[in-house]
C-alpha positions as a Markdown table, in Angstrom:
| # | Residue | x | y | z |
|---|---|---|---|---|
| 1 | Unk | 101.8 | 205.2 | 118.6 |
| 2 | Unk | 104.5 | 203.4 | 120.6 |
| 3 | Unk | 103.2 | 204.9 | 123.8 |
| 4 | Unk | 99.7 | 203.8 | 123.0 |
| 5 | Unk | 100.8 | 200.3 | 122.5 |
| 6 | Unk | 102.2 | 200.3 | 126.0 |
| 7 | Unk | 99.1 | 201.6 | 127.7 |
| 8 | Unk | 97.2 | 198.4 | 127.0 |
| 9 | Unk | 94.0 | 200.4 | 126.2 |
| 10 | Unk | 92.5 | 201.7 | 123.0 |
| 11 | Unk | 94.0 | 204.2 | 120.7 |
| 12 | Unk | 92.0 | 206.9 | 122.6 |
| 13 | Unk | 93.2 | 205.7 | 126.0 |
| 14 | Unk | 89.7 | 204.4 | 126.9 |
| 15 | Unk | 89.7 | 201.4 | 129.3 |
| 16 | Unk | 88.3 | 198.2 | 127.8 |
| 17 | Unk | 84.6 | 197.7 | 128.5 |
| 18 | Unk | 82.8 | 194.5 | 129.5 |
| 19 | Unk | 82.3 | 193.5 | 125.9 |
| 20 | Unk | 86.1 | 193.8 | 125.3 |
| 21 | Unk | 86.8 | 191.7 | 128.4 |
| 22 | Unk | 84.4 | 189.0 | 127.2 |
| 23 | Unk | 86.2 | 188.8 | 123.8 |
| 24 | Unk | 89.6 | 188.6 | 125.5 |
| 25 | Unk | 88.4 | 185.8 | 127.8 |
| 26 | Unk | 87.0 | 183.9 | 124.8 |
| 27 | Unk | 90.3 | 184.2 | 123.0 |
| 28 | Unk | 92.1 | 183.0 | 126.0 |
| 29 | Unk | 89.9 | 179.9 | 126.1 |
| 30 | Unk | 90.1 | 179.3 | 122.3 |
| 31 | Unk | 93.8 | 179.7 | 122.1 |
| 32 | Unk | 94.8 | 176.4 | 123.6 |
| 33 | Unk | 92.5 | 174.4 | 121.3 |
| 34 | Unk | 95.0 | 174.1 | 118.4 |
| 35 | Unk | 97.7 | 173.2 | 120.9 |
| 36 | Unk | 95.5 | 170.5 | 122.4 |
| 37 | Unk | 94.8 | 169.2 | 118.9 |
| 38 | Unk | 98.5 | 169.1 | 118.0 |
| 39 | Unk | 99.3 | 167.4 | 121.3 |
| 40 | Unk | 96.5 | 164.8 | 120.7 |
| 41 | Unk | 97.8 | 164.2 | 117.1 |
| 42 | Unk | 101.3 | 163.8 | 118.4 |
| 43 | Unk | 100.1 | 161.2 | 121.0 |
| 44 | Unk | 98.2 | 159.3 | 118.3 |
| 45 | Unk | 101.2 | 159.4 | 116.0 |
| 46 | Unk | 103.5 | 158.0 | 118.7 |
| 47 | Unk | 101.2 | 155.6 | 120.5 |
| 48 | Unk | 98.4 | 155.1 | 118.0 |
| 49 | Unk | 99.6 | 151.6 | 116.9 |
| 50 | Unk | 99.8 | 150.4 | 120.5 |
| 51 | Unk | 96.3 | 151.7 | 121.2 |
| 52 | Unk | 95.1 | 149.9 | 118.1 |
| 53 | Unk | 96.8 | 146.7 | 119.1 |
| 54 | Unk | 95.1 | 146.8 | 122.6 |
| 55 | Unk | 91.8 | 147.5 | 121.0 |
| 56 | Unk | 92.1 | 144.7 | 118.5 |
| 57 | Unk | 93.1 | 142.3 | 121.3 |
| 58 | Unk | 90.2 | 143.3 | 123.4 |
| 59 | Unk | 87.9 | 142.7 | 120.4 |
| 60 | Unk | 89.5 | 139.3 | 119.9 |
| 61 | Unk | 89.0 | 138.3 | 123.5 |
| 62 | Unk | 85.3 | 139.3 | 123.4 |
| 63 | Unk | 84.5 | 137.9 | 120.0 |
| 64 | Unk | 86.4 | 134.6 | 119.9 |
| 65 | Unk | 86.9 | 132.1 | 122.7 |
| 66 | Unk | 90.0 | 130.6 | 121.1 |
| 67 | Unk | 91.8 | 133.9 | 120.7 |
| 68 | Unk | 93.1 | 134.2 | 124.3 |
| 69 | Unk | 94.2 | 130.6 | 124.6 |
| 70 | Unk | 98.0 | 130.1 | 125.2 |
| 71 | Unk | 98.2 | 127.9 | 122.2 |
| 72 | Unk | 96.7 | 130.5 | 119.9 |
| 73 | Unk | 98.8 | 133.4 | 121.3 |
| 74 | Unk | 102.0 | 131.4 | 121.0 |
| 75 | Unk | 101.0 | 130.5 | 117.5 |
| 76 | Unk | 100.6 | 134.1 | 116.6 |
| 77 | Unk | 104.0 | 134.9 | 118.0 |
| 78 | Unk | 105.7 | 132.0 | 116.3 |
| 79 | Unk | 104.2 | 132.7 | 112.9 |
| 80 | Unk | 105.2 | 136.3 | 113.0 |
| 81 | Unk | 108.7 | 135.9 | 114.5 |
| 82 | Unk | 110.3 | 135.3 | 111.1 |
| 83 | Unk | 108.5 | 138.4 | 109.7 |
| 84 | Unk | 109.8 | 140.2 | 112.7 |
| 85 | Unk | 113.4 | 139.5 | 111.7 |
| 86 | Unk | 112.8 | 140.9 | 108.2 |
| 87 | Unk | 110.8 | 143.9 | 109.5 |
| 88 | Unk | 113.6 | 144.7 | 111.9 |
| 89 | Unk | 116.2 | 144.9 | 109.1 |
| 90 | Unk | 113.7 | 146.8 | 107.0 |
| 91 | Unk | 113.3 | 149.4 | 109.8 |
| 92 | Unk | 117.1 | 150.0 | 109.9 |
| 93 | Unk | 117.1 | 150.6 | 106.1 |
| 94 | Unk | 114.0 | 152.8 | 106.1 |
| 95 | Unk | 115.4 | 154.9 | 108.9 |
| 96 | Unk | 118.3 | 155.8 | 106.5 |
| 97 | Unk | 115.8 | 156.9 | 103.9 |
| 98 | Unk | 116.2 | 153.7 | 101.8 |
| 99 | Unk | 114.2 | 150.6 | 101.1 |
| 100 | Unk | 115.1 | 146.9 | 100.6 |
| 101 | Unk | 112.9 | 145.0 | 98.3 |
| 102 | Unk | 115.3 | 142.0 | 98.1 |
| 103 | Unk | 114.6 | 140.7 | 101.6 |
| 104 | Unk | 112.1 | 138.0 | 100.6 |
| 105 | Unk | 114.5 | 136.5 | 98.0 |
| 106 | Unk | 117.4 | 136.8 | 100.4 |
| 107 | Unk | 115.3 | 134.9 | 103.0 |
| 108 | Unk | 114.8 | 132.1 | 100.5 |
| 109 | Unk | 118.5 | 131.9 | 99.5 |
| 110 | Unk | 119.6 | 132.0 | 103.1 |
| 111 | Unk | 117.3 | 129.0 | 104.0 |
| 112 | Unk | 118.5 | 127.1 | 100.9 |
| 113 | Unk | 122.1 | 127.7 | 101.6 |
| 114 | Unk | 121.8 | 126.6 | 105.3 |
| 115 | Unk | 119.9 | 123.5 | 104.3 |
| 116 | Unk | 122.5 | 122.6 | 101.7 |
| 117 | Unk | 125.3 | 122.9 | 104.3 |
| 118 | Unk | 123.4 | 121.1 | 107.0 |
| 119 | Unk | 125.3 | 117.8 | 106.4 |
| 120 | Unk | 128.4 | 119.6 | 107.6 |
| 121 | Unk | 126.8 | 120.4 | 111.0 |
| 122 | Unk | 124.6 | 123.1 | 112.6 |
| 123 | Unk | 127.3 | 125.7 | 112.8 |
| 124 | Unk | 128.3 | 125.5 | 109.2 |
| 125 | Unk | 124.7 | 125.6 | 108.1 |
| 126 | Unk | 123.7 | 128.7 | 110.1 |
| 127 | Unk | 127.0 | 130.5 | 109.4 |
| 128 | Unk | 126.7 | 129.8 | 105.7 |
| 129 | Unk | 123.1 | 131.0 | 105.5 |
| 130 | Unk | 123.9 | 134.2 | 107.4 |
| 131 | Unk | 127.0 | 134.8 | 105.3 |
| 132 | Unk | 125.0 | 134.6 | 102.1 |
| 133 | Unk | 122.6 | 137.3 | 103.4 |
| 134 | Unk | 125.5 | 139.5 | 104.5 |
| 135 | Unk | 127.2 | 139.3 | 101.1 |
| 136 | Unk | 124.0 | 140.2 | 99.3 |
| 137 | Unk | 123.3 | 143.1 | 101.6 |
| 138 | Unk | 126.8 | 144.5 | 101.1 |
| 139 | Unk | 126.3 | 144.2 | 97.4 |
| 140 | Unk | 123.1 | 146.2 | 97.7 |
| 141 | Unk | 124.8 | 148.8 | 99.8 |
| 142 | Unk | 127.8 | 149.2 | 97.5 |
| 143 | Unk | 125.7 | 149.6 | 94.4 |
| 144 | Unk | 123.6 | 152.2 | 96.1 |
| 145 | Unk | 126.5 | 154.2 | 97.5 |
| 146 | Unk | 129.2 | 153.8 | 94.9 |
| 147 | Unk | 127.2 | 153.6 | 91.7 |
| 148 | Unk | 124.7 | 156.2 | 93.0 |
| 149 | Unk | 121.7 | 154.1 | 92.0 |
| 150 | Unk | 118.4 | 154.5 | 93.8 |
| 151 | Unk | 117.7 | 151.9 | 96.5 |
| 152 | Unk | 114.4 | 150.9 | 94.9 |
| 153 | Unk | 116.0 | 150.0 | 91.6 |
| 154 | Unk | 119.0 | 148.2 | 93.2 |
| 155 | Unk | 117.0 | 146.1 | 95.6 |
| 156 | Unk | 114.3 | 145.4 | 93.0 |
| 157 | Unk | 116.9 | 144.0 | 90.6 |
| 158 | Unk | 118.5 | 142.0 | 93.5 |
| 159 | Unk | 115.1 | 140.6 | 94.4 |
| 160 | Unk | 114.6 | 139.3 | 90.9 |
| 161 | Unk | 118.1 | 138.0 | 90.4 |
| 162 | Unk | 118.4 | 136.2 | 93.8 |
| 163 | Unk | 114.9 | 134.6 | 93.4 |
| 164 | Unk | 116.1 | 133.3 | 90.0 |
| 165 | Unk | 119.3 | 131.9 | 91.6 |
| 166 | Unk | 117.2 | 130.2 | 94.3 |
| 167 | Unk | 114.9 | 128.6 | 91.8 |
| 168 | Unk | 117.6 | 127.7 | 89.3 |
| 169 | Unk | 120.1 | 126.1 | 91.7 |
| 170 | Unk | 117.4 | 123.9 | 93.2 |
| 171 | Unk | 115.4 | 123.1 | 90.0 |
| 172 | Unk | 112.5 | 124.6 | 92.0 |
| 173 | Unk | 112.7 | 121.8 | 94.5 |
| 174 | Unk | 113.0 | 122.1 | 98.3 |
| 175 | Unk | 116.4 | 121.4 | 99.9 |
| 176 | Unk | 116.0 | 119.0 | 102.8 |
| 177 | Unk | 117.7 | 119.7 | 106.2 |
| 178 | Unk | 120.0 | 116.9 | 107.2 |
| 179 | Unk | 118.8 | 115.2 | 110.4 |
| 180 | Unk | 122.4 | 115.3 | 111.7 |
| 181 | Unk | 121.9 | 119.1 | 112.2 |
| 182 | Unk | 119.7 | 118.7 | 115.2 |
| 183 | Unk | 120.5 | 122.2 | 116.4 |
| 184 | Unk | 119.4 | 123.6 | 113.1 |
| 185 | Unk | 116.0 | 122.0 | 113.4 |
| 186 | Unk | 115.8 | 123.1 | 117.0 |
| 187 | Unk | 116.0 | 126.7 | 115.9 |
| 188 | Unk | 112.7 | 126.4 | 114.1 |
| 189 | Unk | 110.9 | 123.8 | 116.2 |
| 190 | Unk | 112.3 | 123.8 | 119.7 |
| 191 | Unk | 111.0 | 125.4 | 122.9 |
| 192 | Unk | 112.7 | 126.9 | 125.8 |
| 193 | Unk | 110.7 | 127.2 | 129.1 |
| 194 | Unk | 107.6 | 126.5 | 127.0 |
| 195 | Unk | 108.2 | 129.4 | 124.6 |
| 196 | Unk | 109.0 | 128.7 | 120.9 |
| 197 | Unk | 112.7 | 129.3 | 120.1 |
| 198 | Unk | 111.9 | 131.6 | 117.1 |
| 199 | Unk | 109.9 | 133.9 | 119.4 |
| 200 | Unk | 112.8 | 134.1 | 121.9 |
| 201 | Unk | 115.3 | 134.8 | 119.0 |
| 202 | Unk | 113.0 | 137.5 | 117.6 |
| 203 | Unk | 112.7 | 139.2 | 121.0 |
| 204 | Unk | 116.5 | 139.1 | 121.4 |
| 205 | Unk | 117.0 | 140.6 | 118.0 |
| 206 | Unk | 114.6 | 143.4 | 118.7 |
| 207 | Unk | 116.2 | 144.1 | 122.0 |
| 208 | Unk | 119.7 | 144.3 | 120.4 |
| 209 | Unk | 118.3 | 146.5 | 117.6 |
| 210 | Unk | 116.7 | 148.9 | 120.1 |
| 211 | Unk | 119.9 | 149.1 | 122.1 |
| 212 | Unk | 122.0 | 149.8 | 119.1 |
| 213 | Unk | 119.8 | 152.5 | 117.7 |
| 214 | Unk | 119.3 | 154.2 | 121.1 |
| 215 | Unk | 122.7 | 154.0 | 122.7 |
| 216 | Unk | 125.4 | 153.6 | 120.1 |
| 217 | Unk | 127.1 | 156.0 | 117.7 |
| 218 | Unk | 126.1 | 153.9 | 114.8 |
| 219 | Unk | 122.5 | 154.3 | 115.8 |
| 220 | Unk | 122.8 | 158.1 | 115.9 |
| 221 | Unk | 124.4 | 158.0 | 112.5 |
| 222 | Unk | 121.5 | 155.9 | 111.1 |
| 223 | Unk | 119.0 | 158.6 | 112.2 |
| 224 | Unk | 121.3 | 161.4 | 110.9 |
| 225 | Unk | 121.6 | 159.8 | 107.5 |
| 226 | Unk | 117.9 | 159.5 | 107.2 |
| 227 | Unk | 117.3 | 163.1 | 108.4 |
| 228 | Unk | 119.5 | 164.7 | 105.7 |
| 229 | Unk | 122.3 | 162.8 | 104.1 |
| 230 | Unk | 124.0 | 165.9 | 102.6 |
| 231 | Unk | 124.0 | 167.6 | 106.0 |
| 232 | Unk | 125.4 | 164.5 | 107.6 |
| 233 | Unk | 128.2 | 164.4 | 105.1 |
| 234 | Unk | 129.0 | 168.0 | 105.7 |
| 235 | Unk | 129.3 | 167.1 | 109.4 |
| 236 | Unk | 131.9 | 164.5 | 108.6 |
| 237 | Unk | 129.8 | 161.4 | 109.0 |
| 238 | Unk | 130.7 | 158.5 | 106.8 |
| 239 | Unk | 127.3 | 158.1 | 105.4 |
| 240 | Unk | 128.3 | 155.5 | 102.7 |
| 241 | Unk | 129.7 | 153.2 | 105.4 |
| 242 | Unk | 126.5 | 153.6 | 107.5 |
| 243 | Unk | 124.4 | 152.7 | 104.5 |
| 244 | Unk | 126.5 | 149.7 | 103.5 |
| 245 | Unk | 126.4 | 148.4 | 107.0 |
| 246 | Unk | 122.7 | 148.9 | 107.3 |
| 247 | Unk | 121.9 | 146.9 | 104.1 |
| 248 | Unk | 124.3 | 144.2 | 105.3 |
| 249 | Unk | 122.3 | 144.0 | 108.6 |
| 250 | Unk | 119.1 | 143.8 | 106.6 |
| 251 | Unk | 120.5 | 140.9 | 104.6 |
| 252 | Unk | 121.7 | 139.0 | 107.6 |
| 253 | Unk | 118.3 | 139.4 | 109.4 |
| 254 | Unk | 116.5 | 138.3 | 106.2 |
| 255 | Unk | 118.8 | 135.3 | 105.9 |
| 256 | Unk | 118.2 | 134.5 | 109.6 |
| 257 | Unk | 114.5 | 134.4 | 109.0 |
| 258 | Unk | 115.2 | 132.0 | 106.2 |
| 259 | Unk | 117.3 | 129.8 | 108.4 |
| 260 | Unk | 114.7 | 129.7 | 111.2 |
| 261 | Unk | 112.0 | 129.0 | 108.6 |
| 262 | Unk | 114.0 | 126.2 | 107.1 |
| 263 | Unk | 114.5 | 124.7 | 110.5 |
| 264 | Unk | 110.8 | 124.8 | 111.2 |
| 265 | Unk | 109.8 | 123.3 | 107.9 |
| 266 | Unk | 112.7 | 120.9 | 107.7 |
| 267 | Unk | 113.7 | 122.2 | 104.3 |
| 268 | Unk | 114.9 | 125.3 | 102.5 |
| 269 | Unk | 112.3 | 126.3 | 99.9 |
| 270 | Unk | 113.2 | 128.5 | 96.8 |
| 271 | Unk | 109.7 | 130.1 | 96.9 |
| 272 | Unk | 109.9 | 131.0 | 100.6 |
| 273 | Unk | 109.5 | 134.6 | 101.5 |
| 274 | Unk | 107.7 | 135.6 | 98.4 |
| 275 | Unk | 105.9 | 138.9 | 99.1 |
| 276 | Unk | 107.5 | 139.2 | 102.6 |
| 277 | Unk | 109.1 | 142.5 | 101.6 |
| 278 | Unk | 105.7 | 144.1 | 101.3 |
| 279 | Unk | 104.6 | 142.6 | 104.7 |
| 280 | Unk | 107.8 | 144.0 | 106.3 |
| 281 | Unk | 107.2 | 147.4 | 104.8 |
| 282 | Unk | 103.6 | 147.3 | 106.0 |
| 283 | Unk | 104.7 | 146.5 | 109.5 |
| 284 | Unk | 107.3 | 149.3 | 109.4 |
| 285 | Unk | 104.8 | 151.9 | 108.2 |
| 286 | Unk | 102.0 | 150.7 | 110.5 |
| 287 | Unk | 104.4 | 151.1 | 113.4 |
| 288 | Unk | 104.9 | 154.7 | 112.5 |
| 289 | Unk | 108.4 | 154.8 | 110.9 |
| 290 | Unk | 108.4 | 157.3 | 108.1 |
| 291 | Unk | 109.4 | 156.1 | 104.7 |
| 292 | Unk | 111.2 | 159.4 | 104.2 |
| 293 | Unk | 113.7 | 158.3 | 107.0 |
| 294 | Unk | 115.0 | 159.8 | 110.2 |
| 295 | Unk | 111.9 | 159.1 | 112.4 |
| 296 | Unk | 110.7 | 155.9 | 114.0 |
| 297 | Unk | 112.3 | 152.9 | 115.6 |
| 298 | Unk | 112.3 | 149.2 | 116.1 |
| 299 | Unk | 110.0 | 149.2 | 119.1 |
| 300 | Unk | 107.3 | 150.8 | 116.9 |
| 301 | Unk | 107.9 | 148.1 | 114.2 |
| 302 | Unk | 107.6 | 145.4 | 116.8 |
| 303 | Unk | 104.1 | 146.7 | 117.7 |
| 304 | Unk | 103.3 | 147.0 | 114.0 |
| 305 | Unk | 104.3 | 143.3 | 113.4 |
| 306 | Unk | 102.1 | 142.2 | 116.3 |
| 307 | Unk | 99.2 | 144.3 | 115.2 |
| 308 | Unk | 99.2 | 142.9 | 111.7 |
| 309 | Unk | 99.7 | 139.4 | 113.1 |
| 310 | Unk | 96.7 | 139.7 | 115.4 |
| 311 | Unk | 94.5 | 141.1 | 112.8 |
| 312 | Unk | 95.2 | 138.3 | 110.3 |
| 313 | Unk | 94.8 | 135.8 | 113.2 |
| 314 | Unk | 91.3 | 137.2 | 113.7 |
| 315 | Unk | 90.6 | 136.8 | 110.0 |
| 316 | Unk | 91.5 | 133.1 | 110.3 |
| 317 | Unk | 89.4 | 132.6 | 113.5 |
| 318 | Unk | 86.4 | 134.2 | 111.7 |
| 319 | Unk | 86.8 | 131.5 | 109.0 |
| 320 | Unk | 84.6 | 133.3 | 106.4 |
| 321 | Unk | 87.3 | 135.6 | 104.9 |
| 322 | Unk | 89.1 | 134.0 | 102.0 |
| 323 | Unk | 92.9 | 134.6 | 101.5 |
| 324 | Unk | 92.1 | 136.8 | 98.5 |
| 325 | Unk | 89.8 | 139.1 | 100.5 |
| 326 | Unk | 92.4 | 139.1 | 103.2 |
| 327 | Unk | 94.8 | 140.5 | 100.7 |
| 328 | Unk | 92.3 | 143.2 | 99.8 |
| 329 | Unk | 91.7 | 144.1 | 103.4 |
| 330 | Unk | 95.4 | 144.2 | 104.0 |
| 331 | Unk | 95.9 | 146.7 | 101.2 |
| 332 | Unk | 93.0 | 148.9 | 102.4 |
| 333 | Unk | 94.2 | 148.8 | 106.0 |
| 334 | Unk | 97.8 | 149.8 | 105.0 |
| 335 | Unk | 96.5 | 152.6 | 102.8 |
| 336 | Unk | 94.3 | 153.9 | 105.6 |
| 337 | Unk | 97.2 | 153.8 | 108.0 |
| 338 | Unk | 99.4 | 155.8 | 105.6 |
| 339 | Unk | 96.7 | 158.4 | 105.1 |
| 340 | Unk | 96.1 | 158.8 | 108.9 |
| 341 | Unk | 99.9 | 158.9 | 109.5 |
| 342 | Unk | 100.2 | 161.7 | 106.9 |
| 343 | Unk | 97.4 | 163.7 | 108.4 |
| 344 | Unk | 98.7 | 163.3 | 112.0 |
| 345 | Unk | 102.2 | 164.4 | 110.9 |
| 346 | Unk | 100.8 | 167.6 | 109.4 |
| 347 | Unk | 99.0 | 168.3 | 112.7 |
| 348 | Unk | 102.1 | 167.9 | 114.9 |
| 349 | Unk | 104.5 | 170.8 | 115.4 |
| 350 | Unk | 107.4 | 169.0 | 113.5 |
| 351 | Unk | 105.0 | 168.3 | 110.6 |
| 352 | Unk | 104.7 | 171.9 | 109.7 |
């Protein structure tokens, strides 16, 4: 039997006939098909959001004259720059396998704190707002790692508590930014070389985030923690420290969004950022970062933020879709993306 297997013929030693040759050739052609499908699925999983963004932009250019104007494009970037800060922090958290539902409330408290400190100068205002976000992020991280409570529960409780603090300390009123803090207002309203300052700040934040995740030890630890926390601990990684730091970063970025938004509006608002945690999660998921952690990145999230921003800008240009129906379409779109992402993941080699 072993000898027969080495002859390459049949069990009787008869050479393959034409029919056998035809079957073999067909198998040779058919064999690469699953590999091609897996490769195509992998390409769509990695670049699908970018392809969708390009397609949506092309549609916008063809359908609406106002879409491609510099004013409209800069408006899209400016409106979504604050969400970009929040989504960047959310990406870092999701990569570790966690989630941060408190970012919208932290945004509001960061803006209120900065506005309240604005009479003491721009530096005090910005530093105070960011410090508030950092403290809240550290509290999230400590409760998750030390008390061993699920991130969803911790950050949900923080979301409710911080929103209550923001509403209670202000009596549900806006906190006006002092005119003496001109630099504070410039963060939200200023331009540099014709580009809105919030857009430049968001671009810088994403560049720093991309560099940190790609080229630093901390970035590798973030991915390792998301892949398998127990395995990372066995390898000697200080997973708890990574998680606390990551939630602190998320808090700082959410507060930064609040500071910039307060500078743009001229006041810190206790209701600011309501629902932004869901928009940030949507941008992260649409970008292709897995909620299970360990796979994705800030570049993908940036594309996700832009895609959502362009889509809702097209809704506004259409003028016939009410905000309520925009919410419905947003939910349907997100659900569709998650379903497609799940199917593509199963088709790729690492998804098996």
